[in-house]
LOVOKE-440401 format. One record per residue: x, z, y of N, C-alpha, C in turn. Coordinates in steps of 0.2 Angstrom, whole numbers, padded with zeros to 4 digits, always signed. Example, Ala and Ser with C-alpha at 12.3 -4.5 7.8 and 13.67 -1.06 7.14 Angstrom:
2
+0066+0039-0028+0062+0039-0022+0066+0039-0016 +0064+0035-0011+0068+0036-0005+0064+0039+0000 
//
This chain:
195
-0081-0253-0199-0081-0246-0196-0080-0241-0201 -0075-0237-0200-0073-0232-0206-0079-0226-0206 -0078-0222-0211-0084-0217-0212-0083-0212-0207 -0078-0211-0203-0078-0206-0197-0080-0209-0191 -0083-0215-0191-0086-0218-0185-0093-0219-0186 -0096-0218-0181-0104-0220-0181-0106-0222-0173 -0112-0225-0173-0114-0227-0166-0117-0221-0164 -0117-0220-0157-0120-0215-0153-0123-0218-0147 -0126-0215-0142-0127-0217-0136-0126-0213-0130 -0125-0215-0124-0124-0212-0118-0129-0214-0113 -0130-0209-0108-0136-0211-0103-0133-0211-0096 -0134-0216-0092-0132-0216-0085-0136-0212-0081 -0134-0208-0077-0138-0203-0074-0141-0206-0068 -0138-0210-0064-0140-0212-0057-0137-0218-0055 -0140-0221-0050-0138-0227-0047-0142-0232-0049 -0139-0238-0049-0143-0245-0050-0145-0245-0058 -0141-0242-0062-0143-0242-0069-0145-0235-0071 -0148-0231-0068-0151-0225-0069-0156-0225-0075 -0154-0220-0080-0158-0220-0085-0157-0224-0091 -0152-0229-0090-0150-0234-0095-0147-0230-0101 -0148-0232-0107-0144-0228-0113-0141-0234-0116 -0134-0232-0117-0130-0237-0120-0126-0235-0127 -0126-0240-0132-0123-0238-0137-0115-0237-0137 -0112-0232-0140-0104-0230-0140-0102-0229-0146 -0095-0231-0147-0093-0229-0153-0091-0221-0154 -0092-0218-0158-0091-0211-0160-0086-0210-0165 -0080-0208-0163-0074-0208-0168-0070-0201-0167 -0066-0199-0171-0063-0193-0172-0059-0192-0165 -0060-0186-0162-0057-0184-0156-0060-0186-0150 -0066-0190-0151-0070-0192-0145-0074-0186-0142 -0074-0184-0135-0078-0179-0133-0081-0181-0126 -0087-0185-0126-0089-0187-0120-0091-0181-0115 -0090-0183-0109-0092-0178-0104-0100-0177-0104 -0102-0171-0105-0110-0170-0106-0113-0172-0100 -0120-0174-0100-0124-0175-0095-0124-0169-0089 -0124-0163-0092-0124-0157-0088-0118-0157-0082 -0112-0158-0086-0106-0158-0082-0106-0164-0077 -0108-0171-0080-0108-0177-0076-0113-0176-0070 -0119-0172-0071-0123-0171-0065-0120-0167-0059 -0116-0161-0062-0113-0158-0056-0107-0162-0054 -0104-0165-0058-0097-0169-0055-0100-0174-0050 -0104-0178-0052-0106-0184-0048-0111-0181-0041 -0113-0175-0042-0116-0172-0036-0110-0170-0031 -0105-0168-0033-0099-0167-0030-0096-0173-0026 -0096-0179-0030-0093-0184-0028-0098-0190-0024 -0104-0188-0023-0109-0192-0021-0108-0196-0014 -0103-0193-0010-0102-0197-0004-0095-0200-0004 -0092-0201-0010-0085-0203-0011-0085-0210-0015 -0090-0211-0018-0090-0216-0023-0092-0223-0021 -0096-0224-0016-0098-0231-0013-0092-0234-0011 -0090-0240-0013-0084-0244-0010-0077-0242-0012 -0077-0236-0017-0070-0234-0020-0068-0238-0025 -0061-0236-0026-0058-0240-0032-0056-0233-0037 -0059-0234-0044-0059-0229-0048-0055-0230-0054 -0051-0225-0056-0047-0226-0063-0049-0221-0067 -0051-0223-0073-0053-0219-0080-0048-0219-0084 -0044-0214-0084-0037-0214-0087-0038-0214-0095 -0041-0208-0098-0042-0209-0105-0050-0210-0106 -0052-0216-0106-0059-0218-0105-0064-0216-0110 -0062-0216-0116-0066-0214-0121-0072-0218-0122 -0078-0215-0121-0085-0219-0120-0085-0224-0113 -0081-0222-0108-0081-0225-0102-0087-0223-0098 -0090-0218-0099-0096-0215-0096-0095-0213-0089 -0089-0211-0087-0087-0209-0080-0086-0215-0076 -0082-0220-0078-0081-0226-0074-0089-0230-0074 -0092-0230-0079-0098-0233-0079-0103-0230-0073 -0103-0223-0073-0107-0220-0068-0105-0222-0062 -0098-0222-0061-0096-0225-0054-0098-0232-0052 -0098-0237-0057-0100-0243-0055-0107-0243-0054 -0111-0239-0057-0119-0239-0056-0120-0236-0049 -0116-0232-0047-0117-0229-0039-0113-0233-0034 -0110-0239-0035-0108-0243-0030-0101-0242-0029 -0096-0240-0034-0089-0241-0034-0087-0249-0033 -0083-0250-0030-0080-0258-0028-0076-0260-0035 -0072-0255-0038-0068-0257-0044-0067-0251-0048 -0067-0253-0055-0065-0247-0060-0061-0250-0065 -0055-0247-0065-0051-0248-0071-0051-0243-0076 -0051-0245-0083-0052-0242-0089-0047-0242-0093 -0043-0237-0095-0037-0236-0099-0039-0232-0105 -0039-0236-0111-0041-0232-0118-0036-0235-0123 -0034-0231-0127-0030-0232-0133-0033-0235-0139 -0039-0233-0140-0044-0235-0145-0047-0242-0144 -0045-0247-0147-0047-0254-0146-0055-0255-0147 -0057-0252-0152-0064-0252-0153-0068-0249-0147 -0066-0243-0146-0069-0239-0140-0069-0244-0133 -0063-0247-0132-0062-0251-0126-0068-0257-0127 -0068-0260-0132-0073-0265-0133-0080-0263-0132 -0081-0257-0134-0088-0254-0133-0090-0253-0125 -0084-0251-0121-0085-0251-0114-0087-0258-0111 -0083-0263-0114-0084-0270-0111-0091-0272-0113 -0093-0270-0119-0100-0273-0121-0105-0269-0117 -0104-0263-0115-0109-0260-0111-0110-0263-0104 -0104-0265-0101-0104-0269-0094-0108-0276-0095 -0107-0279-0101-0110-0285-0101-0118-0284-0102 -0120-0278-0105-0128-0277-0106-0130-0275-0100 -0126-0271-0096-0129-0268-0089-0129-0274-0084 -0124-0278-0083-0124-0283-0078-0117-0287-0078 -0118-0293-0080-0112-0298-0082-0109-0298-0075 -0112-0298-0070-0108-0299-0063-0103-0294-0061 -0104-0287-0065-0099-0282-0064-0092-0283-0067 -0092-0288-0072-0086-0289-0076-0080-0290-0071 -0082-0293-0065-0077-0295-0060-0074-0289-0056 -0078-0283-0057-0076-0277-0053-0073-0272-0058 -0070-0274-0064-0068-0270-0069-0061-0273-0071 -0057-0268-0074-0051-0270-0078-0050-0266-0084 -0049-0268-0090-0049-0265-0096-0042-0266-0100 -0038-0260-0100-0031-0260-0103-0031-0255-0110 -0030-0258-0115-0029-0256-0121-0022-0253-0123 -0021-0247-0121-0014-0245-0122-0014-0237-0122 -0009-0235-0123-0007-0227-0122-0007-0226-0115 -0012-0222-0112-0013-0221-0105-0005-0219-0101 -0002-0214-0104+0004-0213-0101+0010-0217-0100 +0010-0222-0105+0015-0228-0105+0013-0233-0100 +0006-0233-0098+0004-0237-0092+0005-0234-0086 +0004-0227-0085+0006-0223-0079+0013-0223-0077 +0017-0224-0082+0025-0224-0081+0027-0230-0076 +0023-0235-0076+0024-0240-0072+0021-0240-0065 +0024-0243-0060+0021-0242-0054+0015-0246-0053 +0010-0244-0049+0004-0248-0049+0004-0251-0042 +0000-0258-0043-0001-0262-0038-0007-0260-0034 -0012-0256-0037-0018-0254-0034-0018-0247-0033 -0019-0244-0028-0020-0237-0026-0028-0235-0028 -0028-0230-0031-0035-0228-0032-0038-0221-0028 -0044-0222-0027-0047-0216-0023-0050-0211-0027 -0052-0212-0033-0055-0207-0038-0052-0208-0045 -0049-0203-0047-0046-0203-0054-0049-0198-0058 -0050-0201-0064-0053-0196-0070-0048-0195-0075 -0046-0188-0076-0041-0186-0081-0045-0182-0086 -0047-0184-0092-0051-0181-0096-0048-0183-0103 -0042-0181-0105-0039-0182-0112-0042-0178-0117 -0040-0180-0123-0042-0176-0129-0039-0169-0129 -0044-0164-0129-0042-0157-0128-0036-0155-0133 -0035-0158-0139-0029-0156-0143-0023-0159-0142 -0023-0163-0137-0017-0166-0135-0014-0164-0128 -0009-0162-0127-0006-0159-0121-0004-0165-0116 -0009-0168-0113-0007-0174-0109-0008-0173-0101 -0012-0168-0099-0013-0168-0092-0007-0168-0087 -0003-0163-0088+0002-0162-0084+0007-0169-0083 +0008-0172-0089+0013-0178-0088+0009-0183-0084 +0002-0184-0086-0002-0189-0083-0002-0188-0075 -0003-0181-0074-0004-0180-0067+0003-0182-0063 +0009-0180-0066+0014-0181-0063+0016-0189-0062 +0014-0193-0067+0016-0200-0067+0010-0204-0062 +0005-0201-0061+0000-0204-0056+0003-0202-0049 +0006-0197-0048+0008-0195-0041+0015-0198-0040 +0019-0200-0045+0026-0202-0044+0026-0210-0043 +0021-0214-0047+0021-0221-0047+0016-0224-0044 +0014-0221-0038+0010-0225-0033+0002-0228-0035 +0001-0223-0039-0007-0225-0042-0012-0222-0037 -0010-0217-0033-0016-0214-0029-0016-0216-0022 -0022-0216-0019-0023-0217-0012-0021-0211-0008 -0020-0211-0002-0018-0205+0002-0022-0199+0001 -0029-0200+0001-0034-0195+0001-0038-0195-0007 -0034-0198-0011-0037-0198-0018-0040-0191-0020 -0046-0192-0024-0048-0186-0027-0047-0187-0035 -0045-0181-0038-0044-0182-0046-0048-0177-0049 -0051-0179-0054-0055-0175-0058-0051-0174-0065 -0052-0167-0067-0048-0165-0073-0053-0160-0076 -0053-0162-0083-0057-0158-0088-0052-0156-0093 -0053-0149-0095-0048-0148-0100-0052-0142-0105 -0048-0140-0110-0050-0133-0113-0051-0128-0109 -0056-0124-0109-0056-0118-0106-0051-0113-0106 -0048-0113-0111-0042-0108-0113-0036-0111-0109 -0036-0117-0107-0030-0119-0103-0031-0117-0096 -0027-0111-0093-0026-0109-0087-0019-0111-0083 -0015-0113-0088-0008-0114-0085-0006-0121-0084 -0011-0125-0082-0008-0132-0081-0005-0133-0074 +0001-0136-0075+0005-0136-0069+0004-0143-0066 +0001-0144-0059+0000-0150-0056+0004-0151-0050 +0004-0157-0048+0008-0158-0042+0006-0154-0036 +0011-0151-0033+0009-0146-0027+0005-0148-0022 +0005-0155-0021+0000-0157-0016-0007-0159-0018 -0009-0157-0024-0016-0158-0026-0018-0151-0025 -0024-0151-0021-0028-0145-0019-0034-0145-0022 -0036-0140-0026-0042-0139-0030-0047-0137-0024 -0053-0140-0024-0058-0139-0020-0066-0138-0024 -0066-0139-0030-0072-0138-0034-0070-0137-0041 -0073-0132-0044-0072-0131-0051-0078-0127-0054 -0080-0128-0061-0084-0125-0064-0082-0124-0072 -0086-0121-0076-0085-0121-0083-0092-0121-0087 -0091-0124-0092-0097-0124-0097-0095-0125-0104 -0097-0121-0108-0096-0121-0115-0088-0121-0116 -0084-0125-0119-0077-0125-0120-0074-0128-0115 -0078-0131-0110-0074-0135-0105-0073-0133-0098 -0067-0133-0095-0066-0131-0088-0065-0138-0084 -0069-0139-0078-0068-0145-0075-0067-0143-0067 -0063-0147-0064-0061-0147-0057-0060-0153-0053 -0061-0152-0047-0059-0159-0043-0053-0156-0039 -0049-0161-0037-0042-0160-0033-0043-0165-0028 -0040-0163-0022-0039-0168-0016-0032-0169-0016 -0030-0175-0015-0022-0176-0014-0021-0176-0007 -0015-0172-0005-0013-0172+0001-0006-0176+0002 -0005-0180+0007+0001-0184+0007+0007-0179+0010 +0012-0180+0006+0018-0176+0007+0022-0180+0013 +0023-0176+0018+0027-0179+0024+0034-0177+0024 
//
């Protein structure tokens, strides 16, 4: 482990693993979604998670996907370019419940290279929370829409720097919830099928 990495913890807010603290790798550029934001986000999503298929695109600590599993998601796919961070998420799944391993898929790769390919699974809930210092949301959103990653009524969560008000998203993504805290702006979008 290099000098700029250290162990840290995240806390699962609700569901079967409520209150569990898990070790995570803390590395340069990592910015986990705060407990406060997650509480708001998952209050918004509370009726949509059970039985859903979820995609955590820039997984980082994996806390958003782990929270979904804790609350009854059917399947979560994690995409993360940092191998050590992805290993940390896999270790968390093993700590929490080894049976949940069959409900997950872990991909160690650049997220947008994966999203360039057509998906055989369509996802109901997608988390887009890339590093703030990288301009990735517009491309990721476009690839998700173009390459069959989204179910007809998919919900997409986007978290970005509060200064970014000019993000261009697919025209059929309708924002229906949003808030701001600190340096973060976060929103939920509902996908409408283009006929």
